[in-house]
N, C-alpha and C positions, 0 to 999 in steps of 0.2 A: 187623030183623036188625042186630045190632051188629057192626061191623067194628073189628077191632083194628089200629090203626096203629102200625107199629114205626118209631121214629126212630133212625137211626144217627148217633151223634155221632162226628165225626172229631176226633181229638186231634192237634194240631201241636206237634211238639217243637221248641223254640227253642234254638239253639246259638250261641256266640261264636266268636272266632278261636282257633284252636289255636296251640300253640307254634311249630309248623312254619310256619304261615301268617305269624305275626308275624316270625319270623326271615327269611323270604323277603321280606316287605314292607320290613323294615329294610335288608336287603341291597340291594334295588332303590333305596331312598331314598338310601343311601350312594353308590351308583353315580351317581344323578342329581345329587346335590350335588357329588360329586367331579368329574363331567363339567362342571358349571356353573363350578366353581372353576377347573378347568383352562382352560376357554374364557375366563374372565375374565382369568386370568394371561396367556394367549396374546395376548388382545386388548390388554392393557396393555403387554406387551412389544413388540407390533407397533406400537402407537401411539408408544411411546417411541423405537423404532428409526426410525420415519418422521420424528418430530420432530427427532431427532439428525441424520438424513441431510439433512433440509431445512436445518438450521442449518449443517451442513458445506458444503452446496452454496452457501448464501448467502455464507459466508466465501470459498469458491473464487471466486465471481463478483466479489465486492468486491475481493479481492486481485488477481485477474488484471486487472480493468478499470483499476484505478488504477496498478498497476505497469507494465503494458504501455503505457499511454498515455505515461508518463514515460520509460520506457526507449527507446521509439521516437523520442523527441525528442532523445536524447543527441547533443550537439554541434551542434544546430541553431540557426540564427539566422533572422530574417525575411528575410535576403538570401542569403548563401552560407556554408556551414559551413567553408569553407577560408580565410576571410578572416583576415588579420593583425589582431590585436585589442589596442588600448590599454586598460589597466586602471588607473584612478587611485584605486581604493578604498584607503583607508588600511590596511585589514586585509589587503590583498593584497601589501603591500610588506615588505621585510626578508627575513631568512634563514628565518624561521619564520612564514609567512603563515597565516591561518586557512583551514581547508579549504574553507569555503563562499564565500570571497572570490576564489579563484583561478580562472582559466579553463583553458587548456591541455588536459588530458585530458578527452575527452567522457564517458568511462565508466571505472570501475576496479572490479575485483572483489577480494574478500578471502576467503581460505580460513579454515577454522574456527579456526586458531591465530594468524592474522595480526591485528595491531592495526588497528582500524577507527576513523578519527578522529571519526566521528559519535557513537559510543557505546562506552564501555569494557565489557569482559567482566566480569560480576559477577552478583549475586543480588538486588540491590535493584530496585525498580520502575523500568522504563525502560532498565535495563542490558541488554547483549547476552548471549544464552545461549551458553555455551561450546560449541564444536564446530559451531555453525551459521555459515553464510557470510553475506556482506553485499556490497552494491554501492552505488557512488556514481555519480550522473549530473549533468551540467551542460549547460544549454541556455538559449537566449533565446526565450521564448514570445512570439509576435507579439501586439501590441496590435491587436485587430481594428479595421480601418477607420481607424486613426490613422496619419497620415503627417506628416512635417516640411514646413512651408511656409516656414519661415525659421529660421536659426540665427545669432544675433548673438553673435560671440565676445567683443566688448568688454564686454557685460553678462552673458555666459554664459547666454543665454536661448534656449530652443527655443520656437518658435511652431508649433502644430499646426493641422490642418484642422478640429478639433472643439473647441468651447468646453469641453464636459465630456469631456475626454480620458481620464479614469479614473486619472490619475497622482496619487499622494498623496506628501506629504512623507515622506522616508525610504525610498521605493521604490528598489530597485536596478534600473537600466535598462540596456539595450543599444541603442545607436544604430548604424545601419550603412547603407552604400551599397555599391557594387561596387568600392570602393577599399580600404576598411578598416572596422573596427568599433571601438566604444569602450564600456567599462563604467564606470558612474559612479552616484552617488546623487543623487536629486532633492532639493534642499535648500530649495526654495520653490516654491509652486504658486499659480496664479491661474486660477480657472475662469470668470472674467468675460471674459478675452480669450484663453483657451486656451493659456496659456504655462506653462512651468516653468523653474526655474533650476538649474544645476549649479555651485554655489559651493563654496568650500573650507570645511573645518571640522575640528575636532579630535575632535568627538563621534563615537563609533563608529556606523556605519563611516566616514562622511565621505569627502571627496575630498582627496587630497594636492596636487592641482593642477587647473587648469581647462582646460588646453589641449586634451585629448582626442586629441592626435596621437602619432605613433610616432617614435622610441622614447619610452616613458613616462618623464617626468621629474617629480619631486616638488618642483621649485623653481618658484614662481609666476612666470608663468602656465604654465610647461612648454612643450612643443611644441604650438603652436596648430594645430588642424585645424578647418575649417569644413565642416559637413554641409549640402550644398545642398538646395533644395526637392526633394521626392520621396524623401528618405532615410526609412528605416523605423525603427520603434521596437518594442522588446520588453522583457519583464521578465526580468532575469537571475535564473536559478534554479539553485541547487545543492542537491541532495537526496540523502539516503542511505536505504536500505531494509535492515532487519535484523529478526531474531527476538529479541524482548525479553521480559523478565519483567514480567508485569502485576500481580503482587502479590496475586492472588486466592487465597483458600483454598477456594472453592467453584467447581467447573468447571475449565476448562483454565487452567493457570498461565502459558501462553505466548501471545503475540500477535504479529502483524505490525506493525512500527513504521515510520514515516517521520520522518526528522529533517532539519531545516533550521537556518538561523542562529537561529531563534526557539526551538529546542529540539525534543525528540521529541514525537510524537503517535501514539496507538494507532489503527490503521486497521482491523484485523480480528482478533477473538479466535479461539482454537483453531488458530492456525497454529504448528505445533511445530517445523518444520524448513525450511530453505531451502538448496538446493545449486545451484551455478551452473557452467556451462561456456560457453566462448566460441569463436566461429568467426572466424578471422582471414583477411585478404586472402590468397588463394593457398592457404589451408588446405583439407584434405579432410575434417577431422573436428573436433568441438568439443574444446577442451582446458581444463584446470584453470587457475584464476586465477594460481597461482604459477609457471606456465610462460609467461605472456604478458610479453614484453619491451617491446612498443610498443602502448599502448592506443589509439592513433589508428588502428590497423589492424583494430579489431574491427568485424565486419559484423553479427553476430547473437549472441543470447544464448539458451542452453538453460537453462530455469528449472524446477527440480523443487521443488514445495512440498508439505510433509507437513501434513496436517490431522488434527485429532482433535475428536470431539464434545464439547460442554460437559458432558454428563452421562454416567455409566456406563450400560451397557445394563441394562434390567430383566431379570433372569435368575434361574433357579432353581438354577443350579450355579455354583460359583466359577470354573469353567474359562472361561465366557464372560461373566463379570461384569467387563467392561472397556469402555473407551471405543471408539467406532466410529472407525476410522482410514482415511484415504485418502491416497494420494500421486498428485498430478496434475502432469503435465509440460506445459510451454508452450515454443514456439519464437518468439522475437520478433526481427524484423529491425529494425536501426537505420537508418531510412530516410535520415537525413542523412549516413550513412557509406557508402552504397552507391557503388561506382565509376561 
């Protein structure tokens, strides 16, 4: 018996993507790529903002640490801030002494239009930015662990308790006890026996006399005063702080500057403004510099510093395509001026 087997052949129809499927796929692809691009841009902007903020914070820290340390010392000496002081520096004499050579005022502020002796207003590198304020401080920073063991007035020689006392030729020094102080230049140094000399000289700054007594006389030897063993020594410092042009074409064009007799030095970039107000003895509020009549009565300084990031913000619109800015305020007490 023959059986007939019937085979059924199944035909499979093969199809590709249709136009609609391709358009949907392309739309999804565009969405994915667009989302990735937006995430990349957002991440880039966040990283840029974080970096700018970090650099602004670093400028804030550097500016505050250095300025506050110096402002607190205004008017200070290793002994007493109220001492009468002889000053025999050549540059402190005459009707127009150099600003860095005189003692007198412990601190002085300058409003935006007032002439500041440490730096002229201008547009070149190191000059002061117009409209920004400035401040000068003077003090005697103690030489740690250094004291006078002998002062021989005939040879104009100080002997200290340390052989390596740290004094160098040309240093401006302040010696004091509880009778008076004296400012002078070290003209010779000997680290073998721990001595230094305060001789006369015509080379700036130099000393106009060697007496170190009051009143200051510039006829040799002047009024002679002997500092007895136990007298203290410090470095005489006069420094100014201001906002200056740093000359850069990339990044912030302004910086915080410190100026001494050796010239200006850049301290922190991105500091675009400085405003100052002062609290006086008996005062109830901080006042502007141009209203202060007696700078020896200043007790504290209100310091407002404006900072800007070195780079513009990574942004997609021109409205926020700008530098990150911050204004930070500090209050600094002048510890040597407290009643």
